[in-house]
Phi, psi and omega in degrees: 000133182243150180280148176237086182304136179292123182292145175247134183297142176291147181292140175295165186306317181296317179294324179297320179295320179295328179281354177090030180301131179278129179295347181282350183237140178290162178298318178261117181267145172268120195237144170235148182237122174251117184104080181271052175277203183297325183275309188300314182295321181292314179295325175298317178295321180292321177294323176298316179296333180276000176104002178275166187247100176275116190257340182199151179218146178243135176195131188259336183278163176298323180295319179295318177300318179294322179294320178299316180296324183279313188261336181230059189296336181265004186259135180281135175273125184223176177291160180301318180296318179295323178296316179302319181288330182280336184276083187290333182253313187220125174249119183258120180256110180240061183251163179303149183309313186288345179263348191299311183300317181293323179295315180298312180298319180295320178295318179296316181294329182277358181073025182273354182247155184220159177300137178089340178290136176273124176249111184244139174245160184252015181284135175280334186281337184247155174251234184268337185303323183293343180265013182305319178298327177290316179297327182295336178259011174098359176287161185252118189275147180208133174252125189220094187250119177282126180276071184205150173268141187240148174254345182078026180236168178302337178301331181297330181297329178285341182269348186291322182302128180090355180290142175274146177239125175281110187247131170235122187213147169298156183307319184285354178249000183298323180295316179295319179300316179298320179296315179299316179297318177298319178298329178275001180079017186253187181232127181280139169241116186277117184247128178292151181308313184292341184265359181301315179299321179293317176305312183289323177299320180298316181292317180295319179298317182284312187273308184293316181289335175297319178299316178298316182297315180297317181290328173298315179298318179297318179298319181290328175294321176298320177300329181274004176096008179277120185285327182234077183298330180297326179293324179286317187282326189307305181293324180294311184288324177297317179294320180296317180295315179299316180295319181296319180291328182273323192247351182065221183292345176293348178278353183297132172224179174100179189296325180294315181292340177265349183077026182280083185297321181297319179296315180296322178297320178293322174305310185293323180297315182288321178297320179300322181281325189259318185218070185302333180292343180272347187296313184299317180294318178300314181297314182299315181290323179294321178297315180293323177297318179297317179301315182291323179295320178293313181297328181274357181079012179278338181225122180285140180307323180295322179285341183275348188302310181294320179300314181295329175296318178297315182289342177275000175112009181251032184293333180289329175293323180293333179285340186291000000 
């Protein structure tokens, strides 16, 4: 079964000019994708739906092969070097962060890159410096990171509209970058080269650690005898996330924001007995929550004194 991404009409000439279309690039780009993982295959399908021509994709694992068949059914699977040579306008690199530098260097050494070709990567952690070998042979570097979590399935295509993209681009490529993001239904966020690690740390801290936190909460509910923790957590966590995005630190509730040292001490006592591996994470987040609550005026320093003592390791004294 293959996915059929819903086509999106190409922007008329006037709209393209308003979006900053570069006259150096055709409306329909010839694209290659290296790394048909969860991100690469989906973005390739989205570019196809936007009217671009994805001509080749590289992926070595069985999962990547399956994604190409599902999301890019008309695209030939080829070697990375062959994909680089076939992508006359845009080469999209969607490989793991730690592999990116070696992939770029290998493509440059193999003669797979050419002057004028745009070489874009989807890493949030890197900017343009990692593409230096491509730039050295005349290719045009671009960092284009979607701030979204991907499953590598057609469902991801429905989540792309409205997604922000962390973009780092040379001045002469900003118009093309804006156009590509618009074609993907997204919004560009211009990130300076030096700020890429901080940008990516923020996203990883919020999204990746959220998954860990939710699963920790679900595990502890199971320990407490709750058979369906997702049913208990879903309305609470959705409301908490919505409030946090709208209200910032004013959304804080719970024992830490109230300075309830005894309650927090009981939490820690029970966690120590039942799930000791969760204690360190609970303490770290509770300390940071207390700091933010104090700074936001949600928790008075005088009311925080006992709480901070508990979080400093004296919770058993608070239980006495």
